[in-house]
N, C-alpha and C positions, 0 to 999 in steps of 0.2 A: 504494499499500499504506499502510495506517494505521500511524503510528509507535507503538511500544509505550508504554504509560503509564509515566511516570517514577516512581521510588520517592519516598517522602516522607522528607525529611531533618529530623532533630531531634536536637540535642545530639551532633552528629557521627556519628549512626547513620542507616542507611538502612532504611526499611521497604518491602519489595518489594510490588508490586500483588498483591492477593489474600492477603495475610498479616497476621498480628497480632504485635505486639512490645511487650514491657514495657520502658520506658525510665525511668531515674532522673535527674532534674535536681537536681544538688547545690545545697543551700540554705545550710546552716550546719553547725556542730558544737556539740553540747551541752557543758556544762561538764566532763563526764566523758570528752570526746573521742569520743562516739558521733556518727557522721555522720547528718545529717538531710537528706532529699531529697524532692522532689516526684515522686510516683510517677504515671506516665502510661502508659496502655495505648493504643496506636495501632492502629486498624483501617483499613487502606488497601485500598479496594475495587479490584477488577480493572478496573472501568469508571469513567470520570471523573464528577465531580459536585461538589457543595459540600463545604467543610470545616466541620465542626461540633464543638463541644466540649460535654461534659456534666460538670459539677463538683458536688461535695458537700462538706460539712463546712468551708465557709469559717468558720463558727462551730463550734468543736470539739465542742460538746455536741449539735449537731443531727445525730444519727446516722441518722435515717430516710433521708436521702439516700444514705448509704453502702449501705444495704440495697437501695434502688432501683437503684443502679448495679450491685450484685452480680447482681440478677435480670436487669437489662437485658443484661448481658454474656453471659447464658445463653440469650437469646432466639434461636431458630433463624433468625429473619428477617435477622439480621446477616450471614448467609452470602451474602445477595444484595445486599450494600451497594454503592451507587454513591457515589463520592467518598471522603471520609476522616472518620473519627470519632476524636476525642481524648477520652479518658475519664480524669478525675482524681477518684478516689473520696474522697480526703481531702486537702483543700488545707491546712488548718490542723492538721498532725499534732501540734503542741505541745498545743493545746487538746483534741484528740481523745484523746490518751494520758492527759491529766489530768482528763478529763470536764468540761472548762471551755469556756465560750464564747470566752474570750479567749486571747491570747498570754501567755507568761510575764511580760511587763512590763505586763500588764493592758490592753494596747491591743486594740481591736476591729479585726480585720483588714479588715473591710468598711468601714472609715473611713480606711484607709491608702493607698488607690490615688490616684495612679498609682505611688507608691513611688519608691525611689531605690536604686541599686546599692550605695551606701555609707552608707545611712541606718540607722535602727533595725532591729531584727529584723523587725518587721511590715512596715516599708517595703521591706526587701530581698526578703521573700517576695512581697509584692504586686507589686513590679517584675518579678520573675522570672515569676510566673504570668501577669501581663498581657502581657509581651513575648514570652515563649517559647510560650505557649499561646493566649491569647485573641486577640491581634492576628494570629495565623496563620489565624484562622477567619473564615468568612463570617457566622456567627451561633452562638448558644450557649444552653444552658439551665442555670441555676444552681439547685440544690436546697437548700431550707431547711425548717425546722420552726419552731414557736413556741419561745420560750425555756422553760427549766424552770419547772414549776408553771403552765404555760399550754398550751392546745391550739388548733390551727387547723383549720378546715374546709379540705379541699383547694381551693386557689385559685391563680390565676396573676396575677402583678403585671406590668403593662405600662407603658411610657413614654407620657406624654400626647402625643396627636397622631401617634404612630408607627404607620403602617399595617403595617409589616413585623411588629412584635411583636404587633399586634392580630390579624393573620392566624395567626401561630404560636399565639397563645393560643386562638383559635377552633378550630384544628385539635387542640390539646391536649385540649380537652373537659372541663376541670374544671368543677365546678358554678358557680363564680364567677370572673369576670375583673374585676380591680380596677385602675383607673387610679391609679398611684402616682407622685408626683413623684420626680425624680432627686435624690439627696442628694450633697452634696459628699463626696468621698473614697470613695464606694461603687464597687464593681466595675461595676455597671450604668451609673452615671453617666459614669465615665471611658471605658468601652467605647463608649458612644454617641458620644462626642467623636471616637473613632477609627473610627467607621462600622461598628461590630460590634453589631448588635442582640441583646439578651439578654432572655429572659423569665425570671422568677423564680417557681419553684413553691414554695408554702408549704403544709405539711400536717403534722398530728400534733403531738406534744409533744417537747420536748427530752429526750434520754437515754432515749427510749422508741420502740418500734416500734408502728405502727398499721396493721393489715393492709389496711383499705380505702384508707388514704392511700398505702401502698406500691404497691398494685395500680394505683391511679389514676395514680401517677407513672410507672410502667413503661408502661402503656397510652398515656399522654399523650405521652411521648417518642417512642414508635414512630409515633404518629399525626403528630407534627410531622415526623418523618423521611419519612413517606409523603407529607405535604403538600409537602415540599421535593424530592420525587422522588429521595430517597436510598434508599428501599425500595419494593418493589412493593406494590400494594394488597392482594394476596392474603394472607389471614391477619391483617389489621389492620383491625378493624371501626371504623367511624366512631362517634362518641358518639351515643347515642340522642336526646339533647336538646341544644339550644344553650345555652351558658352564660349566666348572668345577668350583664349588664354593669353594673358599679357605678362611678360616677364619683367617689364620695367615701365616707369612712368615719370613724368616731370611736370612741374608747374611752369607755364609760360607767363611772363610778368609784363606789366604795363611798361611800354617803352618811354612813356612820359606821363606827367601828371595832367589831369584835366577831366573832361567829360567822356565817359566810355560809351561807345555804341557797339554792341555785339551783333554779329551777323550769323553766328552759328550757335547751336545749343548742345547740351549734353546728349550723348547718344549718337551724334553725327560722326561719320567717317570723313576725314580730311586728308588732303594730299600736300606734299611739300610745296610751299609757295602760296597756299590758299590764304586769303585775307580773312582773319577770324574776327577782328574788331578794329575800330579806329578810335584814337584818343585825340580830342581837340581842345584847344583853349576856349574859355567862355565867349570870346569874340568870334570864334570860328576861323581865325586867320591862319592858325597853324594846326595841321592834322598829321598824325603819325599812325601808321598802320601796324597792327600786330599780326605777324605772318607765321604760319605753321612751319617749323624748321624741318619737318619730315612727316611721313604718313602716320596715321594712327586714328584712334577713336577718342572723342572727348568724354571723359568720365566725370568731370566736375567743372564748375565755373562760378565766377563771382556774380552776385546779384546787384550790388550797389553800382550805380552809374557814375559815381564820383571816385576817382582813383588817384593815388600818389604814384610817382614813378617807382617802379619796382614791386608794386602790389601784385599778388597772384591773381591772374584773371582766368586762365583755362588750365585744366589738368588733362594732359595728353598722355594716353597710354599707347605703347607700341603693340601692334597686332601683326599677324602673318599677312603676307602680300595677297593671299586669297580671301581675306576677310571681306564680308559684305554686311549690309545693314539688315540682313534677314533676321538675325537674333533679336535685334531691338524691336522690329516690327512684329515678329511672332510673339514676343512677350506681351506687347500691348493688346494684340488681338486675343491672345489666350486669356488674359485677365478679364477682358470684357465679356467673354463667353463662358468662362469656367463656372460650372454649377456650384462650386464651393462658395462663390461670391455673389449669390443672389442678393439683390438690394435689400430685401426684407431681413437678411441675416446680418447686415453690417451696420445698421443704424444704432 
């Protein structure tokens, strides 16, 4: 006779198989003595399988991930979950409440890992999130957006030479998969040292929702869970086209200060010599073009029309010479017709 699946233990609480429980991990106390905690929702499947986390708002102003999590938790497919899913919709609640990327001491939480239990506020939060959530998991997905005044094409960042994150990214099905070096102090970098592969989803703009980016995020997470056999294939469509694999990228910067007029948008493929934007002085007497230095796909751009010389304007990723716009177009059409995203289900 098969032994019953044990409950999942977290912060002194037990989540029984086939149940969902909200758990608060105490973090700190605000100056007015308001307690602050890390809110986690645990989905513990009836059947065994991997343990996975999904997190958002490591940067407090990147709210699109919070909306992705909200919709993910309403997905009917989760009723058939194998394994365990840990969901943290807001990691940096300090920044989230103040509409800021940073913690109150201006630290970037994604440079505070692995953290320390008696360190700074950011260090303590990083330590708790890493040890109580991330290290309990077999893999994870961390949700991000561009910073304020910028927007990103839906894309997945993976670690160089990591086959596990590469497979997860291909299952996710975003238009672009970008190989991104691991940075000191980042969640992705520290988790890799502990053997927990993480893919990072980037899409949309800080402090804003973008419908296509949200839908792509929800669909991608479900596809990854399907690929890891945490969910059945029924009701989770594979992406219509394979992502473009980009090995490198660079920001193209304003050649002068002034008023920026952009002629191309994120998701567009460009060739060497294409004029992407023009910067002019307020009188219109002097105009300077920003020209693509080589072929690629635009995976991010600035939103503000006023720039200083040297400001980042377009994020250009290199793609293979055979790349086409099919992936971008297929993504949009798929998300418009996917039954997972009936309008009645996303309000």
